[in-house]
N, C-alpha and C positions, 0 to 999 in steps of 0.2 A: 395529736394534732401538730401539723408543721408550724414552724415559727411564723411563716408568712400568714398562715390562716389566723394565728393568735393575734397578730398585729391588726389584721383586717377586722377581727371581732372587737378589739379594744377601741379602734378608731370609729367604727361605724355602728356598733351595737348589734345585738344578735339578730334583730329583725331587718337590718339594712346591710347585711353582708354583701360586699361587692366582689363577685367572683370574676368580673371582667379582668381584674389584675392577674387572675390565675388562668393560664391558657387552657382552654378545653381541647383535649387532644383526641379529637375524633374527626375522621376524614371520609371522603367517598370510598376509599379503599377499605377502611374499617367496616363501613356499613355493607359494602359489597361482599365482604367476607362473611358477615352475619347472614346475608341473603343466600350465599352459595352453600353455607352449612345448614340451611333450613330444610324443612321437610316438604316444602311446596314452592312453586315458582312465585316470582314477584313481577308484576307489571304496574307501573305507576310512577309517582313522584314522591321524593323525600327531600324536605328542606329543613335545615337546622341552622339558625342564626341568632345573633344577639344584636345589640344596638351598635356594635362596632364592626362585626365581620360575619361572613357566611362560612360555616364549617363544612356543611354537607349540602350539595345541590345535585341530586342524582335523579336521572330519568331512565326508565327501562320499559321496553315494550313497543310493539308495532304501532305507529301512528301517534305516539305520545311524545310531546315536547314540553319545553319549559312553560309554555302558555296554555297547555291543555287544562280543560275543566273537567271536574268529576261531580257526580252527585255526592253530597257530603254526609248523608245519613243524619244521625242525631247530633252532630255538631250544629245542625240547624237549630236545635233547641237553645243553644247558647245565644244565637243571634235573635231568636224569638224572645228570649228572656231580656235581652238588651232593649228590644223595641218596647216591651212591656214597661221596663224601668224608665225608658224615655217618656212614655206616656204618663207615668207617675210624676216625673220631673216637670212635665208640661201641664200637670193638674187635670189631665183627661180622666184619670182614674186614681183610686187609692188602693194600695196592696191589701188593705183590710176590708175592702168592699166585698159584699156577697156576690157571687157570680150571677145569681138570679136577677141582680140589678140590671144586667146587660144582656142576658140570654133568655130565650123562651124555653125554659127548662124547669123541671120541678125536682128538687133534691130532698133526700130523706132528712138531712141535717144541713145547717148552714155551712157553706164552703167558701173560703176566701180565695182571692186571686193569688195571694202568697202561697197558699196550700197547693194550688196548681203548679206554681213555679218550682216548689221543692218536692213534688211528688208525694205529698202527704194527704191529699184530698180523699183518696180511697174511692173516687167516683168510677162508676161503670157506665158504659154507653147504654142509653135507653134501648129497649127491645123494639124492633120494627119501627112503627111510626109513633110510638108512645113518647110523651114528653117527660115521663117519670124516670129519673136516673137513680139507680140504687147505689148503695155504698158497700164497700168491702169491710169497712171499719169506721169508727168515729173519726171524722176528719181531724188531722193534726196529731193523731196518736201513733201512726206507723208510717213507714216508707213503702210505697209500691209504685214502681216505675210505670209511667202512664203516657203512652202516645196520645191517647184520647184527651188527657188533661191539657196537653200542649195544642191539640187541635182546637180546644175551647178557648185557649188564650188567643190564638189567631182570630177566632170568631169575635172575641171581645174587642180586639184592636180594629177589626173591620167595621164593627158597629160604631166605635168611637170616632174613627177617622173617615167613615162613609166611603170606603173603597175596598176592593178585594185585597186580601192579605199579600198576594204576590206583588201587587203594585206598591204596597207599603214597603216591602223589602227592597224593591228596585229603586224606589225614591231614596231610601236610606243609603244604599250602596252608591248611587250616583252622587249624593251630597258629599260623601267622604271619599269618593273615587276608589271604592273597593271593588276588586274583581270578583264580585259575588252577584248572583242573580236568581230570580225565581220565575219559572215558566210552567204553565199548566198545559196538559194535553197528553197525547199518546207518545210514548218514548221514541218511536220511529220518526214521528213528526219533529220532536225536539232535536234528534240527531241531525235532521236536515236543516232545521231552523238555526241551530247553534252548532256550527261546524267545529268549534273548539271543544265541545262536549264529546269526550271519548266514549265509544260504545261500551256498555257494561257486559260482563259475562258471568254466568252462574255455573257452578260445578254440578254436573249431573252425570252419575255413574263414572266419576273420576275424570270427566272431560269438561272443559269450559264450553258452554253453549251461549251464544249471543242473546242478550236480553232484548226481545222484540215485541213482547206483549206485556205492557206495563202502563198504567194510567196515573198521572199526577194531577191532583186537584189542590185547591187552596189549603184544605185541611192537612193534606199530606205534606205540603211545603212547610207548614208551621212546626211539624215534629220531625221531618226527615228528608225532604227532597229538594233543598236548595242546591244550587250549583256554585262551584268556586274553583279557582286555581290555587295552587299551593301558596303563591304570593298573595292571593286574596285573603286566605285564612291568616297568614302571617301578619298582613297589614291590619286585619280586624283585631288580632291579639294586641298589636302595638297600640291600636286606638283605644282599647280597653285600659291598658296600663297607663296611657298618657291622658286619659279621661276627657277627650273631646266629645265622646258620645254621650256621657252620663255625668251627672253631678257627683261630687265626691261622696255624698251620702248614699247615692244609688250604687256606686262601685263598692262601697263598704257593705251594703246590704247584699249585693250579689255574691261577695267573697266571704261572707260570714257564715259559718256552718249553722244550719237550721234543721238538718236531718242526718240520719246515718244510712249509708247505702252498702249492703253486702256486695262484695266484688272479688274477682279472682286475685286482685292485688292485696286483699285483706279489706277489712271494713273501712270505707271512706266516708268522710263528711260530704254533705251535699249542701250547696247554697242555692242560688237561683240560677238554674241552667248550667251549673258548674260542679264538677267533682273537686274536692279539696283534700289534700293530704299533707300532714305535717311530720311524717316520719324522717328519721336520719338527720334532723336539723334542717330539713329543706321544706320550703313552702312550694307546693305543686298544685296548679290548677289544670284541669283536664276535662276532656270529653271525647268519647269515641263514637263511631257510627258504623252500622251494618244494615244494609238493605239489599234487595236483589240487584246484583251486578256491581256492588261497590262496598269497600270497607275504608274507614278513615280513623285517624287519631290526631288529636290536637293536645299538646302539652305546653305549659308555660311555667317557668321558674323565675318569679319576680326578683329574687335575690341576685340572680345572674343575668337578668333581662334576656333570658334565653327562651326561644320559641322552637318547637318541634312540630312539623306537619307531615303526616304520612297519608297519602291518598292512593287508593288502588282501584282498578276497574275490573276486579274479579271477586265475587263473593264465594268463599270456599264453604264446603259442607259443615254445618254447625254440629254434626255428630262428633267431631273432634275439635274441641275448643282450643286445645294447645296448638294444634296444627294451624288453625285459623289465625289466632292472635299471637302465636309464639314469636314471630318476627318483630312485631310491634313491642312486645314485652322485653325482648332481648336488647333492642335499640334503647328503649327507655332505661333499662337497668344499666347499660353501659354508660349512659349519661349520668345517672344517679350515682354510680360508683365514683365518678370523678368529682361530683359536686358536693356530696354529703359531708357534713361538718362535725359529726359526733365521734370522730376517730381520736 
């Protein structure tokens, strides 16, 4: 470990290391090199900044600019989790409440709101018009990633606030001036209604095909179909770290590991709507997203106050995971190699 790092550790303590004194040496040119050496094209936005400066602000692709919006996939879950925790702060709900207190559904075993948040509910969607939801396992005993679970969280919030979930998201974004929104409808209608929303493309037979048949409803918004710009996601991350959205207790609950998630980066902890990693002396909060037409990644390193946002408007074929996510992983690793403290 360098002398400078040792001094920082001694002054600030292991959990409060300030990397801002250490210049992060990554630029647009560095990221462009990673893109150029990759196995597939990139069209979208990449923003890397801390509370002092912007290191990377890269835009690539026809019709894409700094203000462009994208569907953000499962990063939406982090925002939904934030709204759930705000409801708990406002005493609208308790995280230990049984979901049947709010939903017209019958479960095999009691399931709490907290278990929906950390994907340990094991709940399966009811078949056809039945109200009976089956379980994969005893709630709380395992991790099983669940879009349906987050759809139910949106339903609970709609019930408690007496409004569609999309409206709740938009009110939250307006209150904190976040460039994030939620809109329901056919995707072609949304392209026309929201001109800053860049059209999505799906890879079919190794060719990108414009996403023109896709319907977004309130349930989809809760787990994967919010819109945002790169600045909107960066501002949301900043809001979480500065705690204007949530009480200190709720931020702690959100960022405390309560489940284990198998992942291509290795096993990760999972809190409430957040992946958590403590390897290499770093604290890393993250979430990624993939849905037809769009791929996204959000990273935050609290020790460095560093945010990373990658938004793309092409969803590549999942038959080759390395090709799909390799660019994101290489950018992440380049940053981690500079920040890690266990050398």
